[in-house]
PQR file with spaces between the fields and no chain letter, atoms N, CA, C, O and H, PARSE charges and radii, in Angstrom:
ATOM       1  N    MET     1       0.858   -1.241    0.161 -0.4000 1.5000
ATOM       2  CA   MET     1      -0.227    0.099   -0.208 -0.0000 2.0000
ATOM       3  C    MET     1       0.769    1.428    0.443  0.5500 1.7000
ATOM       4  O    MET     1       1.354    1.644    1.505 -0.5500 1.4000
ATOM       5  N    ILE     2       0.568    2.154   -0.885 -0.4000 1.5000
ATOM       6  CA   ILE     2       1.393    3.258   -0.849 -0.0000 2.0000
ATOM       7  C    ILE     2       0.627    4.242    0.522  0.5500 1.7000
ATOM       8  O    ILE     2      -0.519    4.219    0.971 -0.5500 1.4000
ATOM       9  H    ILE     2       0.092    1.978   -1.747  0.4000 1.0000
ATOM      10  N    HIS     3       1.686    4.956    0.852 -0.4000 1.5000
ATOM      11  CA   HIS     3       1.439    6.129    1.986 -0.0000 2.0000
ATOM      12  C    HIS     3       1.197    7.043    1.621  0.5500 1.7000
ATOM      13  O    HIS     3       2.173    7.755    1.383 -0.5500 1.4000
ATOM      14  H    HIS     3       2.617    4.975    0.488  0.4000 1.0000
ATOM      15  N    ASP     4      -0.052    7.587    1.358 -0.4000 1.5000
ATOM      16  CA   ASP     4       0.108    9.571    0.973 -0.0000 2.0000
ATOM      17  C    ASP     4       0.498   10.142    2.412  0.5500 1.7000
ATOM      18  O    ASP     4      -0.105    9.737    3.406 -0.5500 1.4000
ATOM      19  H    ASP     4      -0.845    7.009    1.551  0.4000 1.0000
ATOM      20  N    PRO     5       1.805   11.358    2.531 -0.5600 1.5000
ATOM      21  CA   PRO     5       1.491   11.962    3.347  0.2800 2.0000
ATOM      22  C    PRO     5       0.467   13.268    3.380  0.5500 1.7000
ATOM      23  O    PRO     5       0.560   14.045    4.331 -0.5500 1.4000
ATOM      24  N    ILE     6      -0.563   13.516    2.280 -0.4000 1.5000
ATOM      25  CA   ILE     6      -1.349   14.219    2.295 -0.0000 2.0000
ATOM      26  C    ILE     6      -2.457   13.400    3.282  0.5500 1.7000
ATOM      27  O    ILE     6      -2.528   13.807    4.442 -0.5500 1.4000
ATOM      28  H    ILE     6      -0.639   12.885    1.508  0.4000 1.0000
ATOM      29  N    LEU     7      -3.244   12.374    2.923 -0.4000 1.5000
ATOM      30  CA   LEU     7      -4.069   11.535    3.947 -0.0000 2.0000
ATOM      31  C    LEU     7      -3.599   11.341    5.094  0.5500 1.7000
ATOM      32  O    LEU     7      -4.300   11.629    6.064 -0.5500 1.4000
ATOM      33  H    LEU     7      -3.186   12.044    1.981  0.4000 1.0000
ATOM      34  N    ASP     8      -2.280   10.798    5.275 -0.4000 1.5000
ATOM      35  CA   ASP     8      -2.106   10.850    6.819 -0.0000 2.0000
ATOM      36  C    ASP     8      -2.089   11.945    7.540  0.5500 1.7000
ATOM      37  O    ASP     8      -2.569   11.698    8.646 -0.5500 1.4000
ATOM      38  H    ASP     8      -1.711   10.564    4.487  0.4000 1.0000
ATOM      39  N    GLU     9      -1.701   13.246    7.417 -0.4000 1.5000
ATOM      40  CA   GLU     9      -2.104   14.781    7.649 -0.0000 2.0000
ATOM      41  C    GLU     9      -3.427   14.512    8.087  0.5500 1.7000
ATOM      42  O    GLU     9      -3.722   14.308    9.264 -0.5500 1.4000
ATOM      43  H    GLU     9      -1.310   13.447    6.519  0.4000 1.0000
ATOM      44  N    VAL    10      -4.422   14.513    6.898 -0.4000 1.5000
ATOM      45  CA   VAL    10      -5.402   14.389    7.149 -0.0000 2.0000
ATOM      46  C    VAL    10      -6.278   13.641    8.353  0.5500 1.7000
ATOM      47  O    VAL    10      -7.222   14.062    9.020 -0.5500 1.4000
ATOM      48  H    VAL    10      -4.182   14.679    5.941  0.4000 1.0000
ATOM      49  N    ARG    11      -5.739   12.647    8.358 -0.4000 1.5000
ATOM      50  CA   ARG    11      -6.410   11.358    9.088 -0.0000 2.0000
ATOM      51  C    ARG    11      -6.273   11.491   10.977  0.5500 1.7000
ATOM      52  O    ARG    11      -6.906   11.219   11.998 -0.5500 1.4000
ATOM      53  H    ARG    11      -4.972   12.305    7.815  0.4000 1.0000
ATOM      54  N    SER    12      -4.621   12.273   10.393 -0.4000 1.5000
ATOM      55  CA   SER    12      -4.208   12.359   12.421 -0.0000 2.0000
ATOM      56  C    SER    12      -5.134   13.642   12.595  0.5500 1.7000
ATOM      57  O    SER    12      -5.712   13.577   13.680 -0.5500 1.4000
ATOM      58  H    SER    12      -4.107   12.493    9.564  0.4000 1.0000
ATOM      59  N    ILE    13      -5.509   14.950   11.775 -0.4000 1.5000
ATOM      60  CA   ILE    13      -6.099   15.878   12.387 -0.0000 2.0000
ATOM      61  C    ILE    13      -7.678   15.210   12.737  0.5500 1.7000
ATOM      62  O    ILE    13      -8.581   15.712   13.406 -0.5500 1.4000
ATOM      63  H    ILE    13      -5.040   15.004   10.893  0.4000 1.0000
ATOM      64  N    ARG    14      -7.639   14.032   12.095 -0.4000 1.5000
ATOM      65  CA   ARG    14      -9.580   13.858   12.479 -0.0000 2.0000
ATOM      66  C    ARG    14      -9.453   13.264   14.028  0.5500 1.7000
ATOM      67  O    ARG    14     -10.211   13.397   14.988 -0.5500 1.4000
ATOM      68  H    ARG    14      -6.905   13.624   11.551  0.4000 1.0000
ATOM      69  N    GLU    15      -8.349   12.643   13.903 -0.4000 1.5000
ATOM      70  CA   GLU    15      -8.620   11.778   14.851 -0.0000 2.0000
ATOM      71  C    GLU    15      -7.717   12.309   16.010  0.5500 1.7000
ATOM      72  O    GLU    15      -7.243   11.635   16.924 -0.5500 1.4000
ATOM      73  H    GLU    15      -7.733   12.535   13.122  0.4000 1.0000
ATOM      74  N    THR    16      -7.512   14.211   15.703 -0.4000 1.5000
ATOM      75  CA   THR    16      -6.799   14.728   17.273 -0.0000 2.0000
ATOM      76  C    THR    16      -8.557   15.402   17.256  0.5500 1.7000
ATOM      77  O    THR    16      -9.096   15.630   18.338 -0.5500 1.4000
ATOM      78  H    THR    16      -7.897   14.758   14.960  0.4000 1.0000
ATOM      79  N    ILE    17      -9.191   15.624   16.143 -0.4000 1.5000
ATOM      80  CA   ILE    17     -10.765   16.546   16.893 -0.0000 2.0000
ATOM      81  C    ILE    17     -11.284   15.603   17.333  0.5500 1.7000
ATOM      82  O    ILE    17     -11.994   15.899   18.294 -0.5500 1.4000
ATOM      83  H    ILE    17      -8.752   15.439   15.264  0.4000 1.0000
ATOM      84  N    ALA    18     -11.278   14.312   17.034 -0.4000 1.5000
ATOM      85  CA   ALA    18     -12.246   13.096   17.764 -0.0000 2.0000
ATOM      86  C    ALA    18     -11.846   13.042   19.188  0.5500 1.7000
ATOM      87  O    ALA    18     -12.795   13.033   19.972 -0.5500 1.4000
ATOM      88  H    ALA    18     -10.702   14.071   16.253  0.4000 1.0000
ATOM      89  N    GLN    19     -10.378   12.994   19.828 -0.4000 1.5000
ATOM      90  CA   GLN    19     -10.286   13.362   20.722 -0.0000 2.0000
ATOM      91  C    GLN    19     -10.295   14.173   21.474  0.5500 1.7000
ATOM      92  O    GLN    19     -10.276   13.877   22.669 -0.5500 1.4000
ATOM      93  H    GLN    19      -9.607   13.002   19.192  0.4000 1.0000
ATOM      94  N    GLU    20     -10.318   15.168   21.162 -0.4000 1.5000
ATOM      95  CA   GLU    20     -10.812   16.664   21.645 -0.0000 2.0000
ATOM      96  C    GLU    20     -12.555   16.849   22.121  0.5500 1.7000
ATOM      97  O    GLU    20     -13.235   17.564   22.857 -0.5500 1.4000
ATOM      98  H    GLU    20     -10.334   15.409   20.191  0.4000 1.0000
ATOM      99  N    HIS    21     -12.681   15.988   21.407 -0.4000 1.5000
ATOM     100  CA   HIS    21     -14.716   15.606   22.035 -0.0000 2.0000
ATOM     101  C    HIS    21     -14.935   14.617   21.816  0.5500 1.7000
ATOM     102  O    HIS    21     -15.588   14.189   20.864 -0.5500 1.4000
ATOM     103  H    HIS    21     -12.128   15.407   20.809  0.4000 1.0000
ATOM     104  N    ASP    22     -14.127   13.699   23.163 -0.4000 1.5000
ATOM     105  CA   ASP    22     -14.023   12.681   23.299 -0.0000 2.0000
ATOM     106  C    ASP    22     -15.269   11.764   22.468  0.5500 1.7000
ATOM     107  O    ASP    22     -16.302   11.267   22.916 -0.5500 1.4000
ATOM     108  H    ASP    22     -13.597   14.047   23.936  0.4000 1.0000
ATOM     109  N    TYR    23     -14.694   11.774   21.068 -0.4000 1.5000
ATOM     110  CA   TYR    23     -15.676   10.666   19.831 -0.0000 2.0000
ATOM     111  C    TYR    23     -16.923   11.070   20.268  0.5500 1.7000
ATOM     112  O    TYR    23     -17.601   10.104   20.618 -0.5500 1.4000
ATOM     113  H    TYR    23     -13.854   12.178   20.705  0.4000 1.0000
ATOM     114  N    ASP    24     -17.592   12.357   20.402 -0.4000 1.5000
ATOM     115  CA   ASP    24     -19.064   12.521   20.355 -0.0000 2.0000
ATOM     116  C    ASP    24     -19.395   13.170   19.007  0.5500 1.7000
ATOM     117  O    ASP    24     -19.205   14.371   18.817 -0.5500 1.4000
ATOM     118  H    ASP    24     -17.041   13.142   20.118  0.4000 1.0000
ATOM     119  N    VAL    25     -19.752   12.581   18.339 -0.4000 1.5000
ATOM     120  CA   VAL    25     -19.902   13.511   16.970 -0.0000 2.0000
ATOM     121  C    VAL    25     -20.709   14.353   17.539  0.5500 1.7000
ATOM     122  O    VAL    25     -20.093   15.418   17.579 -0.5500 1.4000
ATOM     123  H    VAL    25     -19.906   11.605   18.493  0.4000 1.0000
ATOM     124  N    SER    26     -22.117   14.532   18.175 -0.4000 1.5000
ATOM     125  CA   SER    26     -22.474   15.346   18.117 -0.0000 2.0000
ATOM     126  C    SER    26     -21.771   16.783   18.446  0.5500 1.7000
ATOM     127  O    SER    26     -22.044   17.881   17.961 -0.5500 1.4000
ATOM     128  H    SER    26     -22.617   13.667   18.143  0.4000 1.0000
ATOM     129  N    ALA    27     -20.500   16.346   19.697 -0.4000 1.5000
ATOM     130  CA   ALA    27     -20.300   17.841   19.894 -0.0000 2.0000
ATOM     131  C    ALA    27     -19.457   18.251   18.170  0.5500 1.7000
ATOM     132  O    ALA    27     -19.852   19.080   17.351 -0.5500 1.4000
ATOM     133  H    ALA    27     -20.278   15.454   20.091  0.4000 1.0000
ATOM     134  N    ILE    28     -18.490   17.531   18.090 -0.4000 1.5000
ATOM     135  CA   ILE    28     -17.603   17.753   16.884 -0.0000 2.0000
ATOM     136  C    ILE    28     -18.605   18.236   15.749  0.5500 1.7000
ATOM     137  O    ILE    28     -18.037   18.791   14.808 -0.5500 1.4000
ATOM     138  H    ILE    28     -18.169   16.857   18.755  0.4000 1.0000
ATOM     139  N    PHE    29     -19.570   18.163   15.686 -0.4000 1.5000
ATOM     140  CA   PHE    29     -20.450   19.021   14.251 -0.0000 2.0000
ATOM     141  C    PHE    29     -21.079   20.159   15.060  0.5500 1.7000
ATOM     142  O    PHE    29     -21.703   20.978   14.386 -0.5500 1.4000
ATOM     143  H    PHE    29     -20.031   17.712   16.450  0.4000 1.0000
ATOM     144  N    ALA    30     -21.011   20.428   16.837 -0.4000 1.5000
ATOM     145  CA   ALA    30     -21.541   21.538   16.860 -0.0000 2.0000
ATOM     146  C    ALA    30     -20.311   22.307   16.771  0.5500 1.7000
ATOM     147  O    ALA    30     -20.539   23.364   16.182 -0.5500 1.4000
ATOM     148  H    ALA    30     -20.504   19.763   17.384  0.4000 1.0000
ATOM     149  N    MET    31     -18.670   22.149   17.250 -0.4000 1.5000
ATOM     150  CA   MET    31     -17.812   22.547   17.093 -0.0000 2.0000
ATOM     151  C    MET    31     -17.606   23.118   15.502  0.5500 1.7000
ATOM     152  O    MET    31     -17.130   24.237   15.308 -0.5500 1.4000
ATOM     153  H    MET    31     -18.485   21.291   17.728  0.4000 1.0000
ATOM     154  N    PHE    32     -18.154   21.926   14.012 -0.4000 1.5000
ATOM     155  CA   PHE    32     -18.139   22.699   13.095 -0.0000 2.0000
ATOM     156  C    PHE    32     -19.034   23.906   12.523  0.5500 1.7000
ATOM     157  O    PHE    32     -18.822   24.658   11.571 -0.5500 1.4000
ATOM     158  H    PHE    32     -18.540   21.017   14.170  0.4000 1.0000
ATOM     159  N    ARG    33     -20.175   23.832   13.486 -0.4000 1.5000
ATOM     160  CA   ARG    33     -21.205   24.631   12.970 -0.0000 2.0000
ATOM     161  C    ARG    33     -21.153   25.862   13.784  0.5500 1.7000
ATOM     162  O    ARG    33     -21.865   26.859   13.657 -0.5500 1.4000
ATOM     163  H    ARG    33     -20.348   23.221   14.259  0.4000 1.0000
ATOM     164  N    GLN    34     -20.160   25.638   14.681 -0.4000 1.5000
ATOM     165  CA   GLN    34     -19.776   27.285   15.442 -0.0000 2.0000
ATOM     166  C    GLN    34     -18.474   28.106   14.595  0.5500 1.7000
ATOM     167  O    GLN    34     -18.374   29.299   14.309 -0.5500 1.4000
ATOM     168  H    GLN    34     -19.582   24.828   14.783  0.4000 1.0000
ATOM     169  N    ASN    35     -17.390   26.767   14.285 -0.4000 1.5000
ATOM     170  CA   ASN    35     -16.812   27.375   13.256 -0.0000 2.0000
ATOM     171  C    ASN    35     -16.948   28.128   11.941  0.5500 1.7000
ATOM     172  O    ASN    35     -16.260   29.107   11.652 -0.5500 1.4000
ATOM     173  H    ASN    35     -17.472   25.798   14.517  0.4000 1.0000
ATOM     174  N    ALA    36     -17.942   27.566   11.123 -0.4000 1.5000
ATOM     175  CA   ALA    36     -18.816   27.991   10.724 -0.0000 2.0000
ATOM     176  C    ALA    36     -19.067   29.515   10.678  0.5500 1.7000
ATOM     177  O    ALA    36     -18.670   30.376    9.893 -0.5500 1.4000
ATOM     178  H    ALA    36     -18.501   26.770   11.357  0.4000 1.0000
ATOM     179  N    ALA    37     -19.667   29.554   11.511 -0.4000 1.5000
ATOM     180  CA   ALA    37     -20.698   30.206   11.791 -0.0000 2.0000
ATOM     181  C    ALA    37     -19.890   31.984   12.178  0.5500 1.7000
ATOM     182  O    ALA    37     -20.434   33.077   12.335 -0.5500 1.4000
ATOM     183  H    ALA    37     -19.990   28.854   12.148  0.4000 1.0000
ATOM     184  N    ALA    38     -18.759   31.668   12.208 -0.4000 1.5000
ATOM     185  CA   ALA    38     -17.671   32.415   13.124 -0.0000 2.0000
ATOM     186  C    ALA    38     -16.520   32.867   11.594  0.5500 1.7000
ATOM     187  O    ALA    38     -15.728   33.791   11.408 -0.5500 1.4000
ATOM     188  H    ALA    38     -18.317   30.780   12.080  0.4000 1.0000
ATOM     189  N    SER    39     -16.872   31.920   10.919 -0.4000 1.5000
ATOM     190  CA   SER    39     -16.506   32.621    9.718 -0.0000 2.0000
ATOM     191  C    SER    39     -15.894   33.538    8.873  0.5500 1.7000
ATOM     192  O    SER    39     -14.669   33.424    8.865 -0.5500 1.4000
ATOM     193  H    SER    39     -17.515   31.170   11.070  0.4000 1.0000
ATOM     194  N    ASN    40     -16.266   34.255    8.287 -0.4000 1.5000
ATOM     195  CA   ASN    40     -16.850   35.457    7.059 -0.0000 2.0000
ATOM     196  C    ASN    40     -16.817   35.026    6.053  0.5500 1.7000
ATOM     197  O    ASN    40     -17.127   35.851    5.194 -0.5500 1.4000
ATOM     198  H    ASN    40     -17.262   34.348    8.294  0.4000 1.0000
ATOM     199  N    ARG    41     -16.361   33.198    5.351 -0.4000 1.5000
ATOM     200  CA   ARG    41     -16.615   32.790    4.410 -0.0000 2.0000
ATOM     201  C    ARG    41     -18.058   32.189    4.462  0.5500 1.7000
ATOM     202  O    ARG    41     -18.559   31.556    5.391 -0.5500 1.4000
ATOM     203  H    ARG    41     -16.109   32.528    6.048  0.4000 1.0000
ATOM     204  N    GLU    42     -18.732   32.598    3.008 -0.4000 1.5000
ATOM     205  CA   GLU    42     -20.219   31.757    2.696 -0.0000 2.0000
ATOM     206  C    GLU    42     -20.155   30.051    2.477  0.5500 1.7000
ATOM     207  O    GLU    42     -19.523   29.478    1.588 -0.5500 1.4000
ATOM     208  H    GLU    42     -18.325   33.113    2.254  0.4000 1.0000
ATOM     209  N    HIS    43     -20.956   29.436    3.498 -0.4000 1.5000
ATOM     210  CA   HIS    43     -20.923   28.788    3.247 -0.0000 2.0000
ATOM     211  C    HIS    43     -22.602   27.645    3.232  0.5500 1.7000
ATOM     212  O    HIS    43     -23.575   27.915    3.935 -0.5500 1.4000
ATOM     213  H    HIS    43     -21.470   29.900    4.219  0.4000 1.0000
ATOM     214  N    VAL    44     -22.543   26.538    2.356 -0.4000 1.5000
ATOM     215  CA   VAL    44     -23.757   26.204    1.665 -0.0000 2.0000
ATOM     216  C    VAL    44     -24.491   25.533    2.744  0.5500 1.7000
ATOM     217  O    VAL    44     -24.129   24.608    3.471 -0.5500 1.4000
ATOM     218  H    VAL    44     -21.752   26.319    1.785  0.4000 1.0000
ATOM     219  N    ASN    45     -25.816   26.316    2.693 -0.4000 1.5000
ATOM     220  CA   ASN    45     -27.511   26.164    3.363 -0.0000 2.0000
ATOM     221  C    ASN    45     -27.801   24.728    2.945  0.5500 1.7000
ATOM     222  O    ASN    45     -28.100   24.957    1.773 -0.5500 1.4000
ATOM     223  H    ASN    45     -26.110   27.067    2.103  0.4000 1.0000
ATOM     224  N    LEU    46     -27.939   23.224    3.096 -0.4000 1.5000
ATOM     225  CA   LEU    46     -28.948   22.670    2.065 -0.0000 2.0000
ATOM     226  C    LEU    46     -30.041   22.272    2.600  0.5500 1.7000
ATOM     227  O    LEU    46     -30.748   21.405    2.086 -0.5500 1.4000
ATOM     228  H    LEU    46     -27.696   23.038    4.048  0.4000 1.0000
ATOM     229  N    SER    47     -30.348   22.958    3.875 -0.4000 1.5000
ATOM     230  CA   SER    47     -31.891   23.215    4.458 -0.0000 2.0000
ATOM     231  C    SER    47     -32.359   24.069    3.553  0.5500 1.7000
ATOM     232  O    SER    47     -33.571   23.914    3.710 -0.5500 1.4000
ATOM     233  H    SER    47     -29.774   23.662    4.293  0.4000 1.0000
ATOM     234  N    ALA    48     -32.195   25.112    2.452 -0.4000 1.5000
ATOM     235  CA   ALA    48     -32.619   25.657    1.790 -0.0000 2.0000
ATOM     236  C    ALA    48     -33.253   25.558    0.812  0.5500 1.7000
ATOM     237  O    ALA    48     -34.184   26.227    0.363 -0.5500 1.4000
ATOM     238  H    ALA    48     -31.211   25.237    2.324  0.4000 1.0000
ATOM     239  N    SER    49     -32.347   24.046    0.202 -0.4000 1.5000
ATOM     240  CA   SER    49     -32.692   23.457   -1.166 -0.0000 2.0000
ATOM     241  C    SER    49     -33.567   23.066   -1.592  0.5500 1.7000
ATOM     242  O    SER    49     -34.113   23.405   -2.642 -0.5500 1.4000
ATOM     243  H    SER    49     -31.590   23.503    0.567  0.4000 1.0000
ATOM     244  N    THR    50     -33.879   22.235   -0.814 -0.4000 1.5000
ATOM     245  CA   THR    50     -35.643   21.665   -0.668 -0.0000 2.0000
ATOM     246  C    THR    50     -36.152   22.126   -0.671  0.5500 1.7000
ATOM     247  O    THR    50     -36.039   23.100    0.073 -0.5500 1.4000
ATOM     248  H    THR    50     -33.435   21.960    0.039  0.4000 1.0000
ATOM     249  N    PRO    51     -37.506   21.962   -1.635 -0.5600 1.5000
ATOM     250  CA   PRO    51     -38.598   22.708   -1.636  0.2800 2.0000
ATOM     251  C    PRO    51     -39.330   22.459   -0.714  0.5500 1.7000
ATOM     252  O    PRO    51     -39.295   21.302   -0.293 -0.5500 1.4000
ATOM     253  N    ILE    52     -40.239   23.418   -0.075 -0.4000 1.5000
ATOM     254  CA   ILE    52     -41.689   23.294    0.821 -0.0000 2.0000
ATOM     255  C    ILE    52     -42.264   21.946    0.551  0.5500 1.7000
ATOM     256  O    ILE    52     -41.908   21.809   -0.619 -0.5500 1.4000
ATOM     257  H    ILE    52     -40.268   24.358   -0.417  0.4000 1.0000
ATOM     258  N    GLY    53     -42.952   20.800    0.869 -0.4000 1.5000
ATOM     259  CA   GLY    53     -44.011   20.214    0.387 -0.0000 2.0000
ATOM     260  C    GLY    53     -43.434   19.179   -0.280  0.5500 1.7000
ATOM     261  O    GLY    53     -43.752   18.036    0.048 -0.5500 1.4000
ATOM     262  H    GLY    53     -43.241   20.912    1.820  0.4000 1.0000
ATOM     263  N    THR    54     -42.422   19.410   -1.402 -0.4000 1.5000
ATOM     264  CA   THR    54     -41.932   18.564   -2.121 -0.0000 2.0000
ATOM     265  C    THR    54     -40.866   17.284   -1.683  0.5500 1.7000
ATOM     266  O    THR    54     -39.671   17.472   -1.454 -0.5500 1.4000
ATOM     267  H    THR    54     -42.163   20.339   -1.668  0.4000 1.0000
ATOM     268  N    SER    55     -41.449   16.135   -1.623 -0.4000 1.5000
ATOM     269  CA   SER    55     -40.694   14.690   -1.283 -0.0000 2.0000
ATOM     270  C    SER    55     -39.584   14.823   -1.923  0.5500 1.7000
ATOM     271  O    SER    55     -39.406   15.570   -2.885 -0.5500 1.4000
ATOM     272  H    SER    55     -42.420   15.982   -1.808  0.4000 1.0000
ATOM     273  N    ARG    56     -38.453   13.801   -1.205 -0.4000 1.5000
ATOM     274  CA   ARG    56     -37.667   13.539   -1.868 -0.0000 2.0000
ATOM     275  C    ARG    56     -37.626   12.542   -3.447  0.5500 1.7000
ATOM     276  O    ARG    56     -36.940   12.719   -4.454 -0.5500 1.4000
ATOM     277  H    ARG    56     -38.598   13.194   -0.423  0.4000 1.0000
ATOM     278  N    ALA    57     -38.573   11.566   -3.157 -0.4000 1.5000
ATOM     279  CA   ALA    57     -38.695   10.787   -4.248 -0.0000 2.0000
ATOM     280  C    ALA    57     -39.697   11.264   -5.319  0.5500 1.7000
ATOM     281  O    ALA    57     -40.274   10.610   -6.188 -0.5500 1.4000
ATOM     282  H    ALA    57     -39.130   11.423   -2.339  0.4000 1.0000
ATOM     283  N    ALA    58     -39.747   12.475   -5.049 -0.4000 1.5000
ATOM     284  CA   ALA    58     -41.362   13.661   -6.098 -0.0000 2.0000
ATOM     285  C    ALA    58     -39.751   14.213   -6.832  0.5500 1.7000
ATOM     286  O    ALA    58     -39.483   13.650   -7.893 -0.5500 1.4000
ATOM     287  H    ALA    58     -39.279   13.007   -4.343  0.4000 1.0000
ATOM     288  N    GLN    59     -39.076   14.890   -6.502 -0.4000 1.5000
ATOM     289  CA   GLN    59     -37.901   15.622   -6.676 -0.0000 2.0000
ATOM     290  C    GLN    59     -37.023   14.183   -7.298  0.5500 1.7000
ATOM     291  O    GLN    59     -37.356   14.333   -8.474 -0.5500 1.4000
ATOM     292  H    GLN    59     -39.293   15.347   -5.640  0.4000 1.0000
ATOM     293  N    LEU    60     -36.137   12.901   -7.318 -0.4000 1.5000
ATOM     294  CA   LEU    60     -36.143   12.438   -7.709 -0.0000 2.0000
ATOM     295  C    LEU    60     -37.000   11.983   -9.589  0.5500 1.7000
ATOM     296  O    LEU    60     -36.642   11.932  -10.766 -0.5500 1.4000
ATOM     297  H    LEU    60     -35.867   12.778   -6.363  0.4000 1.0000
ATOM     298  N    SER    61     -37.903   11.822   -8.992 -0.4000 1.5000
ATOM     299  CA   SER    61     -38.250   11.442   -9.722 -0.0000 2.0000
ATOM     300  C    SER    61     -38.817   11.809  -11.473  0.5500 1.7000
ATOM     301  O    SER    61     -39.086   11.242  -12.531 -0.5500 1.4000
ATOM     302  H    SER    61     -38.193   11.864   -8.036  0.4000 1.0000
ATOM     303  N    VAL    62     -38.716   13.825  -10.530 -0.4000 1.5000
ATOM     304  CA   VAL    62     -38.901   14.891  -11.789 -0.0000 2.0000
ATOM     305  C    VAL    62     -37.425   15.051  -12.057  0.5500 1.7000
ATOM     306  O    VAL    62     -37.322   15.835  -13.000 -0.5500 1.4000
ATOM     307  H    VAL    62     -38.497   14.286   -9.670  0.4000 1.0000
ATOM     308  N    ALA    63     -36.196   14.640  -11.631 -0.4000 1.5000
ATOM     309  CA   ALA    63     -35.331   14.743  -12.287 -0.0000 2.0000
ATOM     310  C    ALA    63     -34.323   13.702  -13.212  0.5500 1.7000
ATOM     311  O    ALA    63     -33.346   13.887  -13.938 -0.5500 1.4000
ATOM     312  H    ALA    63     -36.280   14.003  -10.865  0.4000 1.0000
ATOM     313  N    ALA    64     -35.125   12.486  -12.766 -0.4000 1.5000
ATOM     314  CA   ALA    64     -35.102   11.357  -13.740 -0.0000 2.0000
ATOM     315  C    ALA    64     -35.885   11.935  -14.844  0.5500 1.7000
ATOM     316  O    ALA    64     -35.066   11.933  -15.763 -0.5500 1.4000
ATOM     317  H    ALA    64     -35.919   12.336  -12.176  0.4000 1.0000
ATOM     318  N    ASP    65     -36.609   12.262  -15.149 -0.4000 1.5000
ATOM     319  CA   ASP    65     -37.926   12.655  -15.977 -0.0000 2.0000
ATOM     320  C    ASP    65     -36.888   13.923  -17.096  0.5500 1.7000
ATOM     321  O    ASP    65     -36.844   14.165  -18.302 -0.5500 1.4000
ATOM     322  H    ASP    65     -37.275   12.264  -14.403  0.4000 1.0000
ATOM     323  N    GLU    66     -36.527   14.197  -16.455 -0.4000 1.5000
ATOM     324  CA   GLU    66     -35.531   15.730  -17.278 -0.0000 2.0000
ATOM     325  C    GLU    66     -34.281   15.123  -17.353  0.5500 1.7000
ATOM     326  O    GLU    66     -33.519   15.972  -17.816 -0.5500 1.4000
ATOM     327  H    GLU    66     -36.563   14.000  -15.475  0.4000 1.0000
ATOM     328  N    ALA    67     -33.654   14.042  -17.124 -0.4000 1.5000
ATOM     329  CA   ALA    67     -32.303   13.583  -17.315 -0.0000 2.0000
ATOM     330  C    ALA    67     -32.334   12.776  -19.124  0.5500 1.7000
ATOM     331  O    ALA    67     -33.212   12.181  -19.749 -0.5500 1.4000
ATOM     332  H    ALA    67     -34.273   13.352  -16.748  0.4000 1.0000
ATOM     333  N    PRO    68     -31.331   13.045  -19.343 -0.5600 1.5000
ATOM     334  CA   PRO    68     -31.262   12.959  -21.001  0.2800 2.0000
ATOM     335  C    PRO    68     -31.012   11.142  -21.016  0.5500 1.7000
ATOM     336  O    PRO    68     -30.548   10.488  -20.083 -0.5500 1.4000
ATOM     337  N    PRO    69     -31.368   10.731  -22.055 -0.5600 1.5000
ATOM     338  CA   PRO    69     -31.474    9.001  -21.986  0.2800 2.0000
ATOM     339  C    PRO    69     -30.347    8.647  -22.123  0.5500 1.7000
ATOM     340  O    PRO    69     -29.386    9.206  -22.651 -0.5500 1.4000
ATOM     341  N    ARG    70     -30.489    7.390  -21.483 -0.4000 1.5000
ATOM     342  CA   ARG    70     -28.909    5.923  -21.321 -0.0000 2.0000
ATOM     343  C    ARG    70     -28.817    5.786  -22.672  0.5500 1.7000
ATOM     344  O    ARG    70     -29.788    6.150  -23.336 -0.5500 1.4000
ATOM     345  H    ARG    70     -31.269    6.936  -21.054  0.4000 1.0000
ATOM     346  N    ARG    71     -27.918    5.367  -23.193 -0.4000 1.5000
ATOM     347  CA   ARG    71     -27.502    4.804  -24.341 -0.0000 2.0000
ATOM     348  C    ARG    71     -26.802    3.732  -23.912  0.5500 1.7000
ATOM     349  O    ARG    71     -26.269    2.977  -24.725 -0.5500 1.4000
ATOM     350  H    ARG    71     -27.129    5.071  -22.654  0.4000 1.0000
């Protein structure tokens, strides 16, 4: 297996963050949300992307109807 130094660094950072929050996923995401709110950068808000009253199944069926035919 080839060791990628970038992946090793990412995994190390992930492990450090997990340890700092006692491997509590809720605490980790709360930290990410807090960091995003404090940042001056624009972030994606997925909650606003789904029209109210439209089910996911309905969205997928419309998307399938609009997709070009497969060959």
